[in-house]
C-alpha positions, -999 to +999 in steps of 0.1 A: -196-562-201-171-582-217-177-626-217-161-634-182-178-596-163-139-583-178-153-551-183-165-553-142-147-534-117-114-550-099-138-547-066-170-560-077-148-595-086-129-594-057-169-595-041-183-618-068-152-642-055-159-636-020-193-642-024-187-680-047-162-692-022-175-682+010-180-719+017-143-726+013-125-721+047-090-710+024-107-682+008-086-659+017-083-616+010-052-631-008-072-653-034-092-621-034-067-603-050-060-626-076-092-632-087-091-596-088-059-593-111-050-565-081-022-562-047-040-573-013-025-540+000-048-525-028-080-552-026-075-536+011-082-499+009-104-507-023-133-521+005-119-496+028-129-465+009-157-486-010-172-503+020-161-492+049-140-527+064-117-544+056-118-569+027-114-597+061-145-583+079-165-588+046-157-620+044-167-626+079-202-607+078-216-622+048-201-659+069-226-648+096-251-637+076-258-662+060-247-689+091-283-666+107-297-676+071-295-711+071-296-714+109-333-694+107-342-714+083-330-751+080-327-777+107-293-787+097-267-799+127-248-762+134-218-778+128-226-789+090-239-753+087-210-744+103-191-763+071-211-751+045-204-711+057-167-715+053-166-713+095-157-749+098-173-757+135-196-744+154-174-729+181-166-704+149-192-696+140-208-689+177-179-668+179-185-656+146-225-644+152-216-636+176-194-607+170-207-599+140-247-596+164-240-594+191-260-630+190-250-657+203-260-686+173-283-708+199-304-674+198-315-675+164-354-686+163-359-717+146-385-718+120 
């Protein structure tokens, strides 16, 4: 592989970029496409055909997974968790968690 991942596929580059920037509330499909050096339309098509979800849903799902992990494994306040996952507010985190898992953030047990 070339330095900097130049030989990685556009999909791999977009996913790596998204993973790195999940905490950034400004993460967008457009910024993912730019990181992959393809158009947003091409990125959407790649995601739909290869991952069977849109880039936006990928971002939301990964943020929900990260938030759930933090809720379950830390004692951090929920607003702190929301910010660290790029969801901005506790209310937004609750909506995304409910949509992705069918459970509210308050339903996730703390260990």
